[in-house]
N, C-alpha and C positions, 0 to 999 in steps of 0.2 A: 320376637323382637328382631329388627333389622340390624345389620352391621353398622358401625359408626361411619359417618361420611361427612363431608363438608361441601358447602356451596358458596361461592362468592357472587354477590349480586352487584353487577356493574350498572351504575345509573345511566350509562350510555348504551346499554344493550337493548334487546328486543322490547318493543312497546307492549303495554298492557293489552291493547286490543289484539296485537299479533299473538301474544302468548295465549290469550283466551281462545282465539280462533284455532290455534294449533293444538291445544291440549284439551279443550272442551271444559275447562274448569269454570263453573258458574259462580256468580256472586249474587245470591238472592237478596231481595229487599233493597235497601239503600245501597248505592254503589260505594266502593272504597274511595273513588274519586271525590264523591260528595263529602265523605268523612274528612278527607284530607283538606278540602277547601275550607272546612270549618275551623281549622287551627293552623297557624303559620308558626313554624319553629324559629328560634333565634337565628339570626344570620351567621353568628360565629361558628355554628356547627357545619356550615357548608365547606366542602372539601375535606372533611374528616372521614375516618373509618370507624364503624361500630362493629365490635366482635361479640357474637352471641353463642353461648354453649347451652345446648339443651338435649333432651332425650330424643330417641327415635320413636315417634308416636306409634301406638298400636294400630291406628287408622292411617295407612300410608298416604291416603289422599289429603289428609290434613297437612302433612309435611310438604306435599307438593304445593298446596295453596300458600302455606306460610312462607316457604322459601322463594317461590317463583311469582307470587302475586302480591301478597301482603307486604313483605319487607321490600320488595322491588318498588312497589308504589310509593311507599314512605321514603325510601332512599332517593328516588327520582325527584320527588316533590321537594325534598330538603337538601339535596346535593350531598348526600351521605352514602359512602360505599358500605354496604352491610355484608358481613361475612357470618354465615350460620354454620356451626359445626354440630353434628349429631353424634351421640354415643348411646349405647344401651343404658337404661335408667339405673341399673345396679352399679355402673361404673362412675356415676356422677360424684358420689362422696369422695372416692379416691382422687378423682381429677380436681375436685375442689381443694382437697388437702395439698395436692401438689402445687396448685396455683398460690395457695396461701403461703406455703413454704418458700416459693420462688419470689413472691411479691410481684408477680406479673402473670399475664394471661388474658382472659377475656374481660370485656367490660361488663356484660350481663351474663349471669350464670343462673340456670334453672335448678331448683331443688325439686325432686319428685319422690314422694313417699317419705323419704328421710329429710326432714326439714331441720337444717343446721343453724338456724338463726342464733340460738344462745351460745353455740360453740364459737361462732366467728364474728359476732356482732361488733366487736371492737375494731374489726378490719373491714366493716361494711359501711356504705354511705347511708346516712339517715334520709329516708324517703318519705318522711312525714308529710311534706308538702304535696307530693303526688298522691299519697293515700287519702289525705283529707279532701283534696280537690275532687278526686273521683267519687268519694262518698257523698259529698255535697251535690255533685252533678247527677248522680245516679241513685239517689234515694237512700243512701247509707249502705253499710256492709252487713251481711248476715253476722249474728253475734259471735260465731266461732272463727271469724276471719282474723280479728285482731291478735289473739293470743299466739297465732302462728308466727307472727313477724315482729311483735313488740316486746322490747326489753327495756326495763327501767324508764318507761314513759316515752321511748322513742321507737320509731318504726324503721326496721332494717330490711324490709322486703316488701314486695307487692304480691298479694295473693291473686293469681290469674285465673285458675280454674281448678276444680277438684273432680274426683272420679268416684262415683257411687259403686258399692258392691251389694246389690240386692239379691234376693232369692230368684233363681231362674229354675223353673220346674216344669215337668212334663205333664200337662193336664190330661192327656190321653191315658197315661199310665196310672195316674191318680184315680181318674174316673173308673177305669176298668177294674180297679181293686178296691173301690169304695173308700178311698182315702180322702181326708179333708185337706184343703189347701194348707201349705206349710206357714200358717200365720203365726205360730209360736214355735220355739225351739223343740218343745216336746212333740208337737205334731210332725215336725221335720224328722225327728228321731224315729217315730213310729213308721213313717213312710220309708225311711232308709232301711229299717229292720225288715219291713215287709218285702220291699222290692229287691234287697240283696239276695234273698232266697229265690227270687225269680229272675236273677241275672241282670238286675238293674240297680247296683249299689250307688251310693253317693260318694263324694270325695272332697276333702278340704286339705290343702297342703299342710303336712307336718314337716316342713323343710326350711332350708336357708333361703328364703325369698320374701319379697315385700308382702305378697298376698297373704302368706301365713300369718304375719303379724297383724294385718288388718282384720282378717276373718276371725281369728281367735280373740282379738280384743273386743270385737263386736259382741261375741258370745259372753266373754267375761264381764263386760260392762252391763250387758242386758241382765245378767244374773246378780247385779249389784256389787260386783267386785270393783276394787280400786287399786291403782298402782302406787300413787303417792300424792301428797299435798305439797304445796310450795315449801321450799326449804328441805330439810332432811327427814321429814316425817313419812317413812315408807309404810304403806298400808296394804301391801300385796298379801300379807299373811292374815287371812280372815276366813270366817265361816263361808262367806259368799264365794271367795276364790276357790275354796275346797269343793264347794258344790258345783261350781263351773268346771273344775278339773274332773270331778267324778262324772259329770255329764259328758264331757268331751271324750273321756276314755270309753264310756258306754256307746257313744255315737260311733267311735271308730270300731270297737269290737263288733257291734251289731250291724253296722251299715257301710263299712268301707273295706278296702283291700290294702295290703302293705305298699302298693305302688305309690301311695301319697307321700311316703317318706323321701321319695326322690323327685317329686314334682317341682317344676319351676312355675313362674307366674303365668305361663300360657298353657300349662298342662290341663287345667280344668276347662279352658276354652275347647281344646281338642276332645276332651272327655265328653262334654255336652254334645258337640257336633258329631261325635261317633255314634250317637244313639244309645249309648250304654247307660249314662247317668239318669237317675230318676229326678235329681235336683242337684244344683250346685249353688254356692254363695260366692258370686263373682261379679266383676264389672261387666258392663254391657258389651264389651269387646267380645265376650263369649256369645252373646246374643247375635252380634253382627257376623261372627265367624260361622255360626250355625246357619244364619240366613244365607250366607254366600256359598256354603259348601254342602248343606244337607237340607234342602227345602222341605222335605217330608217331616223331619224332626222339628224344623223351625216353626211350621204352622201350628204345632202342638206345644211349643215352648211359651210359657207365660212368665211374666215378671211380677213378683210379690213384694209387699212391704217388708221391711226389716222384721224378722221374727221377734216376738215378745218373749221375755224371760219369765220366770215363775211368778213374779209379782206384776207382770204386765208392762215392764219397762222395755222400751225399744231404743237402742243406741246404735247408730250406724257409723262405725269407724271407717272413714273414707280416705282415699289417697289424695293428699294435698299437693298442690303444685304452685310454687311461688318463684319469683324472680328477684335476684339480689344484684347489687352493684358493688364491686370492690372499691375500696378507697384508693387502691393502686391504679384504678382505671384512668386512662389519659383522656377519656371522652365521657365524663360523667353527665354533662349536660345533654348530650345526644341520647344517652341511655334513659334519662328521665323523660325526655320528649317522646322517645319511642314507647316507653311504658304507658305514658298518658294516652297515646294514640291506640295502643293495644287494648287498654281497658275500655276505651270508647267503642271499640269494634268487637267486644268479647262475644256478642251474640252471633256474629258472622263466623267466629271460630267454632262456636257450638254447632252451627249448621255444617261447616266443613268437616267436623269430627263425627258427623252422623249422630249427634246427641250425646256424645261421650263426655265433652267438656262442660261441666256445670259451673255457672257463674256465681261469684261471691257477692256481687252487688245486688241489693234488694230490687232496684228498679229493673234489673235484667232478669230477675227470677220470678216475675209475675206470670200468671197463667193467661193464655196458653204460651208455654215456652217453645222455642224453635225445635222442630223435629219431634221431641218427646211429647209435646202437647197435641200433635196431630196423629199420633199412633195410639189407638185405644189400649194396646197392651203395655205401652210405655208411660202412659199418663200418670200412673201411680208414682213415678219418680219425681214428679212435681211436689209431692208431699214430704219428701225426704229432708229438705233444708232445716226443718225445725228439730230434727233428731240427729243431725250430723255432728260428729266429733272427730278429733284427730288424736287425742291423748288425754292425760289425766286432768288437765285444767278444764278442758271443755266438757269432760264427763261430769265434773263436779257441778258445772252450771246446769246441765241437762237434768242431773239427778235431783238437784235442789228444786228445779222447776216442776219436776214430776211429783215431788213430795208436797209442794204447795197446792198442786192441782188435786 
């Protein structure tokens, strides 16, 4: 993760053409200018300032595009000065708590991994109009989008993109040892056990980081475990949870090393790129890191579907990213207009993130999707939306659907 930083976009600064010429940032497909021409924001937001707080993206080129092209274009078109502040994703909850306590801060604030809608909804602007309009325009939302941001029938955030954590595995190592692709958790365990003895163990964080929560929830839910139902009905104490825990302990004992207890969210990226790992369960940032730093390992790195549990269930707990607007914001209208424009151009964000940002809107999730639809090894990611979950509520929906099937 990069250090926190901020950038102020002045509507009177360098032109878009000049920026693109100077930096080489490309805008594939329809131009941002064309998108801007399609919607004219209200005149009352001219001359205002919009303050945005978000993470430092794992793909630095995305932040370059967002800060210096996307927000600049929108600001110039609508006469709004846009200030973008970036901090590491694990610091976002603390910053949000501080702004809540102060009753002041940014207009737009991003939640990454930890989605705090239910904690702060009474202090957030109802964005149901933006949510419904985008759904109508872009073919509706994937079913797991609404529960992220909706409380008591109102919408207090806008899902902007999510991040998948698939299996990334070394086909050369698997083939050389007559191992089957890790299509199930049991096959992944067999591979880890076999390859640890040959100097190529696996690794999943057992540590205080976002990826640990996402990875182990995927395993738990795929084993049929549950955390809770709505209300106070806690369901974590179950036979399925015990089986998942037993499996997790065996996976660690047989196929990992103790270093996973100190891993952060980027450690598995480095682990794959080092050439040591036989497989990891992680976001495609690890795929991109390996592509950029170890071409020999990258050419043998393949992406697999979420492994199935004992009964064939596949649940991929992904990293959700949503934007919220404080009621204390002095520029709520500009925030809504910006979110509307951002949703309209979500596929450009997917391109700039090298396929990292997955869209929530069904019309933007059609095959072939940008970047991942053109890479044979990444095309499997287009099949993940139907098994994506963020927590207990969405797991219940997917589990019920599986039982009906």
